C-alpha positions in Angstrom: -12.2 -10.6 5.9 -9.6 -10.8 3.1 -7.3 -13.7 3.4 -4.7 -15.9 1.6 -4.9 -19.6 2.5 -2.2 -22.3 2.1 0.0 -20.1 0.0 2.9 -22.1 -1.4 5.5 -20.4 -3.6 9.0 -21.2 -4.4 11.7 -19.6 -6.6 13.8 -22.4 -8.1 14.3 -25.0 -5.3 13.7 -22.5 -2.5 10.4 -22.2 -0.8 9.4 -18.6 0.1 6.0 -19.8 1.5 4.8 -23.3 2.3 1.1 -23.5 3.1 1.2 -20.1 4.6 -2.1 -18.3 5.6 -2.9 -14.8 6.8 -6.0 -12.7 7.2 -6.5 -8.9 6.8 -9.2 -6.9 8.5 -11.7 -5.3 6.2 -11.4 -1.5 5.6 -8.3 -1.4 7.8 -4.7 -0.6 7.2 -2.3 -3.5 7.8 1.4 -3.0 7.8 3.6 -6.0 7.0 7.2 -5.8 8.2 10.0 -8.3 8.0 13.6 -8.7 7.1 14.8 -8.5 3.5 14.2 -11.6 1.5 11.4 -13.0 3.7 8.8 -12.7 1.0 6.9 -9.5 1.7 6.8 -8.4 -2.0 6.0 -12.0 -3.1 3.1 -12.0 -0.7 1.7 -8.8 -2.3 2.3 -10.1 -5.8 0.6 -13.4 -5.0 -2.5 -11.5 -3.6 -2.5 -9.4 -6.8 -2.2 -12.5 -9.1 1.1 -11.2 -10.6 2.9 -14.4 -9.8 1.7 -18.0 -10.0 1.3 -19.8 -6.7 -0.5 -22.6 -5.0 -3.3 -21.8 -2.6 -6.1 -19.3 -2.7 -6.8 -15.7 -2.1 -10.3 -14.8 -0.9 -12.2 -11.6 -0.1 -9.8 -9.1 -1.7 -12.2 -8.1 -4.6 -10.8 -5.6 -7.1 -7.2 -4.7 -6.4 -5.1 -1.6 -7.0 -1.4 -1.6 -6.5 1.2 1.1 -5.5 4.5 -0.3 -6.6 8.0 0.9 -5.4 8.4 2.5 -8.9 5.9 5.1 -9.9 4.9 3.4 -13.2 3.2 6.5 -14.6 2.8 7.0 -18.3 5.6 9.6 -18.7 4.1 11.6 -21.7 0.6 11.9 -20.3 -0.6 14.6 -17.9 -1.5 13.8 -14.3 -5.2 13.9 -15.2 -4.7 11.7 -18.3 -2.8 9.1 -16.2 -5.7 8.9 -13.7 -8.3 8.8 -16.5 -6.4 6.0 -18.2 -6.4 4.0 -15.0 -10.2 4.4 -14.7 -10.9 3.5 -18.3 -12.9 0.3 -18.4 -13.8 0.6 -14.7 -15.9 3.7 -14.8 -17.9 4.5 -17.9 -19.6 7.8 -17.2 -17.3 10.7 -18.1 -18.8 13.0 -15.6 -18.2 10.5 -12.8 -14.6 10.0 -14.0 -14.0 13.8 -13.9 -15.5 14.0 -10.4 -13.5 11.1 -9.1 -10.3 12.6 -10.5 -11.1 16.1 -9.1 -11.8 14.6 -5.6 -8.6 12.5 -5.5 -6.5 15.3 -6.8 -7.7 17.5 -4.0 -7.0 14.9 -1.4 -3.4 14.5 -2.6 -2.7 18.2 -3.1 -2.4 17.8 -6.8 -5.2 20.0 -8.1 -2.7 22.5 -9.5 -0.7 19.7 -11.2 -3.6 18.2 -13.1 -2.3 19.3 -16.5 1.4 18.8 -15.8 3.2 16.1 -17.8 4.1 13.1 -15.5 7.7 13.0 -16.7 8.2 16.6 -15.4 7.0 15.9 -11.9 9.3 15.5 -8.9 9.7 12.2 -7.1 7.3 13.2 -4.4 4.7 14.5 -6.9 4.9 11.2 -8.8 4.3 9.3 -5.6 1.3 11.4 -4.9 -0.1 10.6 -8.4 0.6 6.9 -7.7 -1.5 7.0 -4.6 -4.2 9.1 -6.3 -4.4 6.6 -9.1 -4.7 3.6 -6.7 -7.6 5.2 -4.7 -9.4 6.7 -7.7 -9.8 3.2 -9.2 -12.8 1.5 -7.6 -10.8 -1.1 -5.8 -11.8 -3.0 -2.7 -8.2 -3.6 -1.7 -5.1 -1.4 -2.1 -1.7 -3.0 -2.0 1.4 -0.9 -1.5 5.0 -2.1 -1.7 7.3 0.3 0.3 5.6 3.4 -1.2 7.4 5.9 1.0 10.8 4.4 1.0 12.6 6.9 -1.2 11.2 10.0 0.4 13.0 12.3 2.8 11.5 12.6 6.3 9.5 15.9 5.8 8.1 14.9 2.5 7.4 11.4 3.7 5.2 12.6 6.5 3.2 15.0 4.2 2.5 12.2 1.7 1.7 9.7 4.4 -0.9 12.2 5.7 -2.3 12.3 2.2 -2.5 8.5 2.3 -4.4 8.7 5.6 -6.8 11.2 4.1 -7.5 8.8 1.2 -8.1 5.9 3.5 -10.6 8.1 5.5 -12.4 9.2 2.3 -12.6 5.8 0.6 -12.4 3.2 3.4 -10.4 0.6 1.5 -8.7 -2.5 2.9 -5.0 -1.6 2.7 -2.0 -3.9 2.9 1.4 -2.1 2.8 4.9 -3.5 3.0 7.5 -1.5 4.8 10.9 -1.8 6.5 10.1 1.3 8.6 8.9 0.9 12.2 7.9 4.6 12.2 5.7 4.2 9.1 4.0 1.2 10.5 3.3 2.8 13.9 2.1 6.0 12.2 -0.2 4.6 9.6 -1.4 1.1 10.5 -4.4 -0.2 12.3 -2.6 -3.5 12.7 1.0 -4.6 12.4 2.1 -8.0 11.2 5.7 -9.3 11.2 6.5 -11.8 8.5 9.2 -14.3 9.5 10.1 -17.7 8.1 6.7 -18.7 6.8 5.0 -17.2 9.9 2.8 -14.1 10.3 3.3 -12.7 13.8 0.6 -10.3 14.9 2.5 -7.6 16.7 -0.4 -5.4 17.8 -3.3 -3.3 16.9 -3.3 0.5 17.2 -6.4 2.2 18.5 -5.5 5.6 17.1 -3.1 7.2 14.7 0.0 8.7 16.2 2.5 11.5 15.8 5.3 10.4 13.5 8.1 9.2 15.6 5.9 9.1 18.7 7.7 7.1 21.4 5.0 6.1 23.9 3.7 3.2 21.9 3.1 0.6 24.6 6.3 -1.3 23.8 5.4 -1.9 20.2 8.5 -0.1 18.8 10.8 -2.1 21.0 9.1 -5.3 20.0 9.3 -4.6 16.3 13.0 -3.7 16.5 13.7 -6.8 18.5 12.1 -8.9 15.7 13.8 -7.0 12.9 17.3 -7.3 14.4 17.0 -10.7 16.1 
């Protein structure tokens, strides 16, 4: 079980978290929803060790991170970006090549392997970002609103790629989103973050059709929390 315990973090004189604790199920996808400014990105950055904080993070192991921005090396090809991310983590060149080929296939990027990153569309760059995060031998994948800038049709396609990656690699995944539809479609468990509290909204026994309405009242509950 991955968890963060007694997280205390403030910006200036304002506490974002004060002895806040939360657990994440191993090898499951947890969606974290909440209103703007409640600390969702700060939570991810604390888990990743990007910001200083008081408290402790346990059980996350090696971490990969899909940021809101693509953060690809623009002058490198797709394959070179993935290879660079693996450098230092995987030594065997044949294993690196096999890992890259596998993840490219899962994200529908095989034909883009030798394309310069700066010449990719926004959707293609996001696929590379996901491929990079899962190619790296991480135990936990953190994602900060990775589908936010995509139109509906493209979003569903890339979310399906994400689900394929989760099925193939079985990582613990924590992703922040403002979208109730994204959470209901992708998550095994949904948590609502509000004023230093983590409210467990519910667990989903199976993946759903995007926009599926018969959700046992979860959609209504999430909207009531978001717009309270």
